[in-house]
C-alpha positions as a Markdown table, in Angstrom:
| # | Residue | x | y | z |
|---|---|---|---|---|
| 1 | Met | -181.6 | -60.3 | -112.5 |
| 2 | Arg | -177.9 | -60.1 | -113.0 |
| 3 | Val | -176.1 | -58.0 | -115.7 |
| 4 | Glu | -172.5 | -58.7 | -116.3 |
| 5 | Ile | -170.4 | -56.1 | -118.2 |
| 6 | Trp | -167.1 | -57.1 | -119.7 |
| 7 | Ser | -165.0 | -54.0 | -120.1 |
| 8 | Asp | -161.6 | -52.4 | -119.9 |
| 9 | Val | -160.6 | -49.1 | -118.4 |
| 10 | Ala | -158.7 | -48.3 | -121.6 |
| 11 | Cys | -161.8 | -48.6 | -123.7 |
| 12 | Pro | -163.6 | -45.3 | -124.4 |
| 13 | Trp | -166.8 | -47.1 | -125.6 |
| 14 | Cys | -166.9 | -48.9 | -122.2 |
| 15 | Tyr | -166.8 | -45.5 | -120.5 |
| 16 | Ile | -169.5 | -44.1 | -122.7 |
| 17 | Gly | -171.5 | -47.4 | -122.8 |
| 18 | Lys | -171.6 | -47.6 | -119.0 |
| 19 | Ala | -173.2 | -44.2 | -118.8 |
| 20 | Arg | -175.8 | -45.1 | -121.5 |
| 21 | Phe | -176.5 | -48.5 | -119.8 |
| 22 | Glu | -177.1 | -46.7 | -116.5 |
| 23 | Gln | -179.5 | -44.3 | -118.2 |
| 24 | Gly | -181.5 | -47.2 | -119.6 |
| 25 | Leu | -181.4 | -49.0 | -116.3 |
| 26 | Ala | -182.7 | -45.9 | -114.5 |
| 27 | Glu | -185.8 | -46.1 | -116.7 |
| 28 | Phe | -186.3 | -49.8 | -116.2 |
| 29 | Ala | -189.3 | -50.6 | -113.9 |
| 30 | His | -187.4 | -53.3 | -112.0 |
| 31 | Lys | -184.1 | -51.5 | -111.7 |
| 32 | Asp | -183.9 | -52.2 | -107.9 |
| 33 | Glu | -183.8 | -55.9 | -108.7 |
| 34 | Val | -180.9 | -55.8 | -111.0 |
| 35 | Glu | -177.4 | -56.7 | -109.9 |
| 36 | Val | -174.5 | -55.3 | -112.0 |
| 37 | Val | -171.1 | -57.0 | -112.0 |
| 38 | Phe | -168.1 | -55.9 | -114.0 |
| 39 | Arg | -165.9 | -58.5 | -115.7 |
| 40 | Ser | -162.4 | -58.2 | -117.0 |
| 41 | Phe | -161.3 | -57.9 | -120.6 |
| 42 | Glu | -157.8 | -56.6 | -121.6 |
| 43 | Leu | -157.6 | -54.8 | -124.9 |
| 44 | Asp | -153.8 | -55.1 | -124.9 |
| 45 | Pro | -152.8 | -58.0 | -122.7 |
| 46 | Asn | -149.3 | -58.3 | -124.2 |
| 47 | Arg | -148.3 | -54.7 | -123.3 |
| 48 | Pro | -145.5 | -54.8 | -120.7 |
| 49 | Glu | -146.7 | -53.7 | -117.3 |
| 50 | Gly | -145.4 | -50.2 | -116.5 |
| 51 | Glu | -145.0 | -49.2 | -120.1 |
| 52 | Thr | -147.1 | -46.3 | -121.2 |
| 53 | Thr | -147.4 | -44.5 | -124.5 |
| 54 | Pro | -149.4 | -41.3 | -125.6 |
| 55 | Val | -152.9 | -42.3 | -126.8 |
| 56 | Leu | -152.6 | -40.2 | -130.0 |
| 57 | Gly | -149.4 | -41.8 | -131.1 |
| 58 | Met | -150.8 | -45.3 | -130.3 |
| 59 | Leu | -153.9 | -44.6 | -132.3 |
| 60 | Ala | -151.9 | -43.3 | -135.3 |
| 61 | Lys | -149.7 | -46.4 | -135.3 |
| 62 | Lys | -152.5 | -48.9 | -134.8 |
| 63 | Tyr | -154.8 | -47.4 | -137.5 |
| 64 | Gly | -152.1 | -46.3 | -139.9 |
| 65 | Met | -153.3 | -42.7 | -139.7 |
| 66 | Ser | -151.6 | -39.3 | -139.2 |
| 67 | Glu | -151.5 | -37.8 | -135.7 |
| 68 | Ala | -153.9 | -35.1 | -137.0 |
| 69 | Gln | -156.4 | -37.8 | -138.1 |
| 70 | Ala | -156.0 | -39.5 | -134.7 |
| 71 | Arg | -156.7 | -36.2 | -133.0 |
| 72 | Gln | -159.9 | -35.8 | -135.1 |
| 73 | Ala | -161.0 | -39.3 | -134.2 |
| 74 | Glu | -160.5 | -38.7 | -130.5 |
| 75 | Gln | -162.4 | -35.5 | -130.7 |
| 76 | Arg | -165.4 | -37.4 | -132.2 |
| 77 | Val | -165.2 | -39.8 | -129.3 |
| 78 | Ala | -165.0 | -36.8 | -126.9 |
| 79 | Asp | -168.2 | -35.4 | -128.5 |
| 80 | Asn | -170.0 | -38.7 | -127.9 |
| 81 | Ala | -168.8 | -38.6 | -124.3 |
| 82 | Ala | -169.9 | -35.0 | -123.8 |
| 83 | Ala | -173.4 | -35.9 | -125.1 |
| 84 | Glu | -173.6 | -38.3 | -122.1 |
| 85 | Gly | -172.4 | -35.6 | -119.6 |
| 86 | Leu | -168.9 | -37.2 | -119.4 |
| 87 | Gly | -165.6 | -35.5 | -119.2 |
| 88 | Tyr | -163.1 | -36.6 | -121.9 |
| 89 | Arg | -159.6 | -35.3 | -122.6 |
| 90 | Ser | -159.0 | -35.8 | -126.3 |
| 91 | Glu | -155.3 | -35.0 | -125.9 |
| 92 | Gly | -152.6 | -35.7 | -123.3 |
| 93 | Arg | -153.8 | -39.1 | -122.1 |
| 94 | Asp | -151.7 | -42.2 | -122.1 |
| 95 | Ser | -152.3 | -45.9 | -122.6 |
| 96 | Gly | -150.9 | -48.9 | -120.8 |
| 97 | Asn | -151.3 | -52.4 | -119.4 |
| 98 | Thr | -154.5 | -52.7 | -117.4 |
| 99 | Phe | -154.0 | -56.1 | -115.7 |
| 100 | Ala | -153.2 | -54.6 | -112.3 |
| 101 | Ile | -156.3 | -52.4 | -112.5 |
| 102 | His | -158.5 | -55.5 | -113.3 |
| 103 | Arg | -157.0 | -57.3 | -110.3 |
| 104 | Leu | -157.8 | -54.4 | -108.0 |
| 105 | Leu | -161.3 | -54.3 | -109.4 |
| 106 | His | -161.8 | -57.9 | -108.4 |
| 107 | Phe | -160.6 | -57.1 | -104.9 |
| 108 | Ala | -163.1 | -54.1 | -104.9 |
| 109 | Gln | -165.9 | -56.6 | -105.8 |
| 110 | Thr | -165.1 | -58.6 | -102.6 |
| 111 | Gln | -165.5 | -55.5 | -100.6 |
| 112 | Gly | -168.7 | -54.3 | -102.3 |
| 113 | Arg | -167.0 | -51.3 | -103.8 |
| 114 | Gln | -166.5 | -52.4 | -107.4 |
| 115 | Asn | -168.9 | -49.9 | -109.1 |
| 116 | Glu | -167.3 | -47.0 | -107.2 |
| 117 | Leu | -163.8 | -48.0 | -108.3 |
| 118 | Val | -164.9 | -48.6 | -111.9 |
| 119 | Asn | -166.4 | -45.1 | -112.0 |
| 120 | Leu | -163.2 | -43.5 | -110.5 |
| 121 | Thr | -160.8 | -45.3 | -112.8 |
| 122 | Phe | -162.8 | -44.5 | -115.9 |
| 123 | Arg | -162.9 | -40.8 | -114.9 |
| 124 | Ala | -159.2 | -40.8 | -114.1 |
| 125 | Asn | -158.3 | -42.4 | -117.4 |
| 126 | Phe | -160.4 | -40.3 | -119.7 |
| 127 | Ala | -161.1 | -37.0 | -117.9 |
| 128 | Glu | -158.3 | -36.2 | -115.5 |
| 129 | Glu | -154.7 | -35.1 | -115.9 |
| 130 | Arg | -153.1 | -37.6 | -113.6 |
| 131 | Ser | -152.6 | -41.0 | -115.2 |
| 132 | Val | -154.5 | -44.0 | -113.9 |
| 133 | Phe | -151.4 | -46.1 | -114.8 |
| 134 | Asp | -149.5 | -44.3 | -112.1 |
| 135 | Arg | -149.4 | -46.7 | -109.1 |
| 136 | Ala | -149.7 | -44.0 | -106.5 |
| 137 | Arg | -152.7 | -42.5 | -108.3 |
| 138 | Leu | -154.4 | -45.9 | -108.5 |
| 139 | Leu | -154.0 | -46.3 | -104.8 |
| 140 | Glu | -155.5 | -42.9 | -104.2 |
| 141 | Leu | -158.5 | -43.9 | -106.3 |
| 142 | Ala | -158.9 | -47.2 | -104.4 |
| 143 | Glu | -159.0 | -45.3 | -101.1 |
| 144 | Glu | -161.5 | -42.8 | -102.6 |
| 145 | Ala | -163.6 | -45.8 | -103.5 |
| 146 | Gly | -163.7 | -46.9 | -99.9 |
| 147 | Leu | -161.1 | -49.6 | -100.0 |
| 148 | Asp | -158.5 | -50.1 | -97.3 |
| 149 | Pro | -155.2 | -48.5 | -98.5 |
| 150 | Ala | -153.0 | -51.2 | -97.0 |
| 151 | Glu | -155.0 | -54.0 | -98.4 |
| 152 | Ser | -155.1 | -52.4 | -101.8 |
| 153 | Arg | -151.4 | -52.0 | -101.8 |
| 154 | Lys | -151.0 | -55.6 | -101.0 |
| 155 | Val | -153.1 | -56.6 | -104.0 |
| 156 | Leu | -151.1 | -54.4 | -106.3 |
| 157 | Glu | -147.7 | -55.6 | -105.0 |
| 158 | Asp | -148.6 | -59.3 | -105.3 |
| 159 | Pro | -148.9 | -60.1 | -109.1 |
| 160 | Thr | -150.8 | -63.3 | -108.3 |
| 161 | Ala | -153.5 | -61.6 | -106.3 |
| 162 | Phe | -156.8 | -62.0 | -108.2 |
| 163 | Ala | -154.9 | -62.9 | -111.3 |
| 164 | Asp | -156.8 | -66.2 | -111.7 |
| 165 | Glu | -160.1 | -64.3 | -111.4 |
| 166 | Val | -159.1 | -61.9 | -114.2 |
| 167 | Arg | -158.0 | -64.8 | -116.5 |
| 168 | Ala | -161.2 | -66.6 | -115.7 |
| 169 | Asp | -163.3 | -63.6 | -116.8 |
| 170 | Glu | -161.3 | -63.4 | -120.1 |
| 171 | Arg | -161.8 | -67.1 | -120.8 |
| 172 | Glu | -165.5 | -66.8 | -120.2 |
| 173 | Ala | -165.7 | -63.8 | -122.5 |
| 174 | Ala | -164.2 | -65.9 | -125.3 |
| 175 | Glu | -166.6 | -68.7 | -124.6 |
| 176 | Leu | -169.5 | -66.3 | -124.8 |
| 177 | Gly | -168.3 | -65.0 | -128.2 |
| 178 | Ala | -167.2 | -61.6 | -127.0 |
| 179 | Asn | -164.4 | -60.3 | -129.2 |
| 180 | Gly | -164.8 | -56.7 | -128.2 |
| 181 | Val | -166.0 | -54.5 | -125.3 |
| 182 | Pro | -168.2 | -53.3 | -123.8 |
| 183 | Phe | -170.1 | -56.6 | -123.8 |
| 184 | Phe | -173.3 | -56.9 | -121.7 |
| 185 | Val | -174.8 | -60.2 | -120.7 |
| 186 | Leu | -178.2 | -60.2 | -119.2 |
| 187 | Asp | -179.2 | -63.0 | -116.9 |
| 188 | Arg | -176.9 | -65.3 | -118.9 |
| 189 | Arg | -179.5 | -65.3 | -121.7 |
| 190 | Tyr | -179.1 | -62.2 | -123.8 |
| 191 | Gly | -176.0 | -60.4 | -125.1 |
| 192 | Val | -175.7 | -56.8 | -126.1 |
| 193 | Ser | -172.4 | -55.5 | -127.6 |
| 194 | Gly | -171.1 | -51.9 | -127.8 |
| 195 | Gly | -172.0 | -48.5 | -126.4 |
| 196 | Gln | -175.6 | -48.7 | -127.5 |
| 197 | Pro | -178.1 | -45.9 | -126.9 |
| 198 | Ala | -179.9 | -45.9 | -123.5 |
| 199 | Ala | -183.2 | -46.9 | -125.2 |
| 200 | Val | -181.5 | -50.1 | -126.5 |
| 201 | Phe | -180.4 | -51.1 | -123.0 |
| 202 | Lys | -183.9 | -50.4 | -121.6 |
| 203 | Gln | -185.4 | -52.6 | -124.3 |
| 204 | Ala | -182.9 | -55.4 | -123.6 |
| 205 | Leu | -183.6 | -55.2 | -119.9 |
| 206 | Glu | -187.3 | -55.4 | -120.5 |
| 207 | Glu | -187.0 | -58.3 | -122.9 |
| 208 | Ala | -184.7 | -60.3 | -120.5 |
| 209 | Trp | -187.1 | -59.7 | -117.6 |
| 210 | Ala | -190.2 | -60.6 | -119.6 |
| 211 | Thr | -188.7 | -63.9 | -120.8 |
| 212 | Arg | -187.4 | -65.3 | -117.5 |
| 213 | Pro | -186.7 | -68.0 | -116.4 |
| 214 | Gln | -183.3 | -68.8 | -117.9 |
| 215 | Ala | -183.0 | -70.2 | -121.4 |
| 216 | Pro | -180.1 | -72.7 | -122.0 |
| 217 | Lys | -178.0 | -70.4 | -124.4 |
| 218 | Leu | -177.1 | -66.8 | -124.9 |
| 219 | Ala | -179.4 | -65.2 | -127.4 |
| 220 | Thr | -179.6 | -61.8 | -129.2 |
| 221 | Val | -182.3 | -59.4 | -128.2 |
| 222 | Pro | -184.9 | -59.4 | -131.0 |
| 223 | Gly | -184.4 | -56.5 | -133.3 |
| 224 | Leu | -180.9 | -55.7 | -132.1 |
| 225 | Pro | -177.5 | -56.5 | -133.8 |
| 226 | Asp | -175.7 | -59.8 | -133.1 |
| 227 | Pro | -173.6 | -59.3 | -130.0 |
| 228 | Gly | -170.4 | -59.8 | -131.9 |
| 229 | Gln | -171.3 | -57.3 | -134.7 |
| 230 | Ala | -171.9 | -54.0 | -132.9 |
| 231 | Asp | -170.0 | -50.9 | -134.2 |
| 232 | Glu | -169.3 | -49.1 | -130.9 |
| 233 | Val | -166.8 | -51.5 | -129.3 |
| 234 | Cys | -163.1 | -51.8 | -128.5 |
| 235 | Gly | -161.2 | -54.9 | -129.4 |
| 236 | Pro | -157.6 | -56.1 | -129.6 |
| 237 | Glu | -157.3 | -54.4 | -133.0 |
| 238 | Gly | -158.5 | -51.1 | -131.5 |
| 239 | Cys | -161.6 | -49.0 | -130.8 |
| 240 | Ala | -164.3 | -48.1 | -133.3 |
| 241 | Val | -164.1 | -44.5 | -134.5 |
| 242 | Pro | -167.5 | -42.8 | -134.4 |
| 243 | Gln | -168.8 | -41.6 | -137.7 |
| 244 | Arg | -171.1 | -39.0 | -136.1 |
């Protein structure tokens, strides 16, 4: 069974949701028969490449809140991340265009190292001091993930490299009705949206496995919210602020 995950490295709920999904997958009886593929979704595709801004200022402007309120919202996200054993710097991070990162992730997929690079870029963006939007740092992460440094540099220096693959993922997300991430598609039959608890992902995996073979259209897992209505997602208008 294949699970496709639409996400963006700039999305905190994608970072948290991946950890929760993996917890649910670990408890799934057929986990060794599940292939996980990451798909591209840009939260801010119109941001000029190379331009970065502090996250707190970006949140304050986007939500019309004070910087103090933005700091409190980030701390609540950090608390959710900590509950999953994840590092999260609630201050001092920056935000920027993620298109080059998505292109590099597609290259990593061709080399069988996509999951490794996804983990490293998430950690770099949310838990480390050095910015993932720094080209030199991104190349270091690619090498740490097991990618050839020279080939990774070629990908980043060629703006057309894997660009079509990124755009294809984004078109497909729109066709599937994904207007926020993370968005999980199980066997092209079930959709789960948001950073749901691990138990929800386990339930979804079990339901998708039990109802094989494929059905003709994407469905909602019985008892779960509609894929487009989940609370813990990030979309073009911003990321959900946790209330707990």
